[in-house]
Every structure is written in structure tokens, then in C-alpha cells.
NUVEX-620781 format. One line per 8 residues: for each residue x, y, z of N, C-alpha, C. Coordinates in Angstrom, 3 decimals, padded with zeros to 6 digits, m for minus. Example, Ala and Ser with C-alpha at 12.3 -4.5 7.8 and 13.67 -1.06 7.14 Angstrom:
013.190 m005.690 007.800 012.300 m004.500 007.800 013.200 m003.300 007.800 ~ 012.850 m002.250 007.080 013.670 m001.060 007.140 012.900 000.030 007.870
//
This chain:
m019.361 039.755 m038.220 m020.913 038.989 m038.935 m021.763 039.280 m037.928 ~ m022.869 039.416 m039.009 m024.500 040.100 m038.364 m025.240 039.118 m039.588 ~ m026.682 038.875 m038.995 m027.680 038.636 m039.857 m028.444 037.578 m039.432 ~ m027.383 036.301 m039.424 m027.796 035.226 m038.833 m028.393 034.560 m037.426 ~ m028.655 033.638 m037.438 m028.276 032.650 m036.033 m027.026 032.474 m035.369 ~ m026.915 032.667 m034.069 m025.135 032.658 m033.256 m024.549 031.423 m034.032 ~ m024.584 030.197 m034.650 m024.074 029.574 m035.108 m023.593 029.657 m036.855 ~ m024.756 030.142 m037.255 m024.450 030.265 m038.667 m023.484 031.591 m038.875
m023.144 032.581 m038.245 m022.570 033.803 m038.004 m021.377 033.442 m037.364 ~ m021.514 032.409 m036.566 m020.042 031.864 m036.176 m019.590 030.890 m037.392 ~ m020.145 030.654 m038.130 m019.495 029.528 m039.252 m019.118 030.487 m040.213 ~ m020.106 031.855 m040.657 m019.559 032.807 m041.018 m018.246 033.560 m041.518 ~ m018.287 033.422 m039.962 m016.735 034.034 m039.563 m016.106 033.054 m039.743 ~ m015.916 031.759 m039.698 m014.756 030.828 m039.926 m014.878 030.863 m041.920 ~ m015.714 031.227 m042.412 m015.689 031.408 m043.574 m014.859 032.576 m044.685 ~ m015.073 033.403 m043.923 m014.759 034.838 m044.660 m013.895 035.834 m043.824
m012.474 035.301 m042.923 m011.815 035.622 m042.471 m011.063 036.781 m043.165 ~ m010.211 037.673 m043.072 m010.642 038.323 m041.089 m011.948 038.728 m041.109 ~ m012.486 037.888 m039.893 m013.711 038.859 m039.155 m013.804 038.008 m037.863 ~ m015.520 038.604 m037.326 m015.353 038.622 m036.304 m016.866 038.400 m035.843 ~ m017.308 037.901 m034.665 m018.754 037.922 m034.031 m018.758 038.266 m032.937 ~ m019.398 039.430 m032.427 m019.443 039.785 m031.109 m021.182 039.498 m030.572 ~ m021.245 039.306 m029.152 m022.524 039.546 m028.949 m022.424 040.007 m027.258 ~ m022.624 040.953 m027.492 m022.642 042.209 m025.736 m023.184 041.659 m025.070
m022.674 041.715 m023.673 m023.786 041.361 m022.674 m024.620 042.298 m022.348 ~ m025.824 041.480 m021.804 m027.280 042.326 m021.699 m027.560 041.845 m020.591 ~ m028.804 042.778 m019.832 m029.648 042.525 m019.232 m030.668 041.430 m019.143 ~ m031.247 041.945 m020.411 m032.307 040.738 m020.815 m032.192 039.283 m021.271 ~ m033.105 038.701 m021.265 m032.147 037.230 m021.520 m032.661 037.267 m022.997 ~ m031.559 036.258 m023.701 m031.473 036.110 m024.940 m030.140 035.872 m025.816 ~ m029.945 035.862 m026.928 m028.848 035.912 m027.072 m027.788 034.667 m027.656 ~ m028.399 033.776 m027.852 m028.087 032.616 m028.116 m027.673 031.410 m027.092
m028.049 030.034 m027.019 m028.169 029.322 m026.186 m026.984 028.538 m025.855 ~ m026.579 028.227 m024.825 m025.401 027.568 m024.773 m025.064 026.207 m025.518 ~ m026.111 025.555 m026.037 m025.312 024.346 m027.036 m025.343 025.478 m028.487 ~ m025.700 026.060 m029.041 m025.117 026.683 m029.925 m023.732 027.345 m029.740 ~ m023.280 027.921 m028.631 m022.081 028.096 m028.324 m021.052 026.889 m027.977 ~ m021.552 025.754 m028.030 m020.708 025.107 m027.284 m020.155 024.309 m028.801 ~ m021.106 024.155 m029.442 m020.580 023.135 m030.530 m019.797 023.856 m031.441 ~ m019.887 025.781 m032.083 m019.494 026.460 m032.750 m017.684 026.507 m031.955
m017.885 026.562 m030.405 m016.468 026.609 m029.564 m015.669 025.718 m029.728 ~ m016.056 024.275 m029.835 m015.535 023.642 m030.176 m014.516 023.270 m031.404 ~ m015.116 023.696 m032.061 m014.759 023.730 m033.493 m013.191 025.153 m033.590 ~ m014.106 025.715 m032.618 m013.122 027.115 m032.902 m011.766 026.572 m032.182 ~ m011.805 026.207 m031.366 m010.755 025.346 m030.510 m010.305 024.409 m031.152 ~ m010.747 023.736 m031.954 m009.691 022.531 m032.901 m009.875 023.379 m033.782 ~ m009.404 024.472 m034.109 m008.785 025.384 m035.360 m007.972 026.038 m034.990 ~ m007.511 026.588 m033.403 m006.507 027.244 m032.425 m007.448 028.984 m032.546
m008.867 029.146 m032.916 m009.207 030.288 m032.505 m009.916 030.771 m031.570 ~ m009.711 032.130 m031.249 m010.428 032.551 m030.144 m012.024 032.082 m030.428 ~ m012.342 031.616 m029.110 m014.235 031.618 m028.872 m014.342 031.919 m027.319 ~ m014.329 032.830 m027.108 m014.269 033.573 m025.381 m015.875 033.895 m025.092 ~ m015.576 034.278 m023.972 m016.721 035.369 m023.571 m016.317 036.524 m023.594 ~ m016.903 037.928 m023.706 m016.901 038.760 m023.926 m015.342 039.636 m023.140 ~ m015.157 039.483 m022.359 m014.269 039.737 m021.160 m012.364 039.110 m021.948 ~ m012.926 038.118 m023.259 m011.430 037.276 m023.148 m011.205 036.233 m022.496
m012.136 035.585 m021.332 m012.353 034.250 m020.574 m012.562 032.863 m021.203 ~ m012.975 032.403 m020.383 m013.809 030.333 m021.091 m015.103 030.899 m020.687 ~ m015.832 030.656 m021.629 m017.124 030.415 m022.109 m018.265 029.712 m021.219 ~ m018.739 030.256 m020.414 m019.462 029.735 m018.726 m020.846 028.887 m019.858 ~ m020.255 027.667 m020.109 m021.546 026.784 m021.342 m021.910 025.624 m019.798 ~ m021.715 025.780 m019.122 m022.373 025.094 m017.594 m023.173 025.638 m016.265 ~ m023.918 026.226 m016.765 m025.082 027.535 m016.434 m026.136 026.408 m015.661 ~ m026.107 026.957 m014.251 m027.273 026.239 m013.903 m028.718 027.493 m013.718
m028.326 028.750 m013.985 m029.103 029.377 m014.282 m029.905 030.044 m015.191 ~ m029.847 029.031 m016.447 m030.270 029.004 m017.583 m029.561 028.878 m018.718 ~ m030.049 028.779 m020.206 m029.497 028.399 m021.211 m029.101 029.613 m021.918 ~ m028.711 030.383 m021.470 m028.913 031.761 m022.624 m027.743 032.316 m022.226 ~ m026.508 032.863 m023.022 m025.562 033.744 m022.781 m025.327 035.256 m022.742 ~ m026.477 035.684 m022.865 m026.633 037.133 m022.020 m025.505 038.017 m021.183 ~ m025.395 036.488 m020.296 m024.823 037.234 m018.991 m023.254 037.535 m019.571 ~ m022.702 036.836 m020.524 m021.565 037.305 m020.544 m020.920 037.355 m021.870
m021.421 037.711 m022.888 m021.945 037.886 m024.063 m020.857 036.540 m024.520 ~ m020.540 037.254 m025.789 m019.210 036.011 m026.645 m018.308 036.808 m027.401 ~ m017.741 036.424 m027.805 m016.607 036.911 m028.927 m016.178 035.901 m029.789 ~ m016.385 035.827 m031.119 m015.682 034.408 m031.784 m014.556 035.458 m032.545 ~ m013.413 035.035 m033.256 m012.701 035.907 m034.056 m011.858 035.080 m034.972 ~ m011.576 035.002 m036.360 m010.973 034.602 m037.504 m010.475 035.455 m037.673 ~ m008.549 035.366 m037.753 m008.013 036.752 m038.309 m006.942 036.025 m039.364 ~ m007.214 034.586 m039.893 m006.742 034.648 m041.234 m007.707 035.207 m042.228
m007.011 035.274 m043.317 m007.258 035.749 m044.357 m008.255 034.046 m044.963 ~ m009.153 034.861 m046.532 m009.467 033.787 m046.520 m009.048 032.804 m047.888 ~ m007.705 033.244 m047.949 m006.616 032.156 m049.110 m005.935 031.708 m047.818 ~ m006.430 031.885 m046.470 m005.588 030.842 m045.225 m004.076 031.842 m045.374 ~ m003.649 032.298 m045.253 m002.928 033.230 m044.723 m002.886 034.241 m043.941
//
């Protein structure tokens, strides 16, 4: 999914499965802030759906170096169909 901010893209993935959202790691600052991903990762966790860094690990939501997630990227997925199967 693409075309909106981090939170809205994550919600679009939930609503339009099967779908995924990728934010590739990059050297520049930006790419959504930890508060955007903390909220949506909580929702994904409750639904037993993956919300990980780009390498499949736990999201680094307690960074002391800054609030952006550009350093590790983000992966959200919903492999369920819209009908719930």
C-alpha cells in the first residue's frame, strides 16, 4: 500500500488484505516516526499480524538517537483476504 502517511497506509493494509506495506531502510532522516509505528504495531500485534523491521525483527521503538524509523525500515503484512479467509 502507498500514497498516504504511515498510519493510514498501515490501516489500508488491514482493510484490504492480502496486502503489505514496506518502508525500506535509508540513510536520510524521515520515513515515519516511532509514535506512528507504535500505535499501528500494537493493533497488528493484537490481530496476530506481522509488524516488524525490514529484516523481520522487533521494531526499535525506543531510539535515543531520534524518532524516525529510517534506520531499519518497516514491514507490515495482512495475508488475510478481505472476506476474512
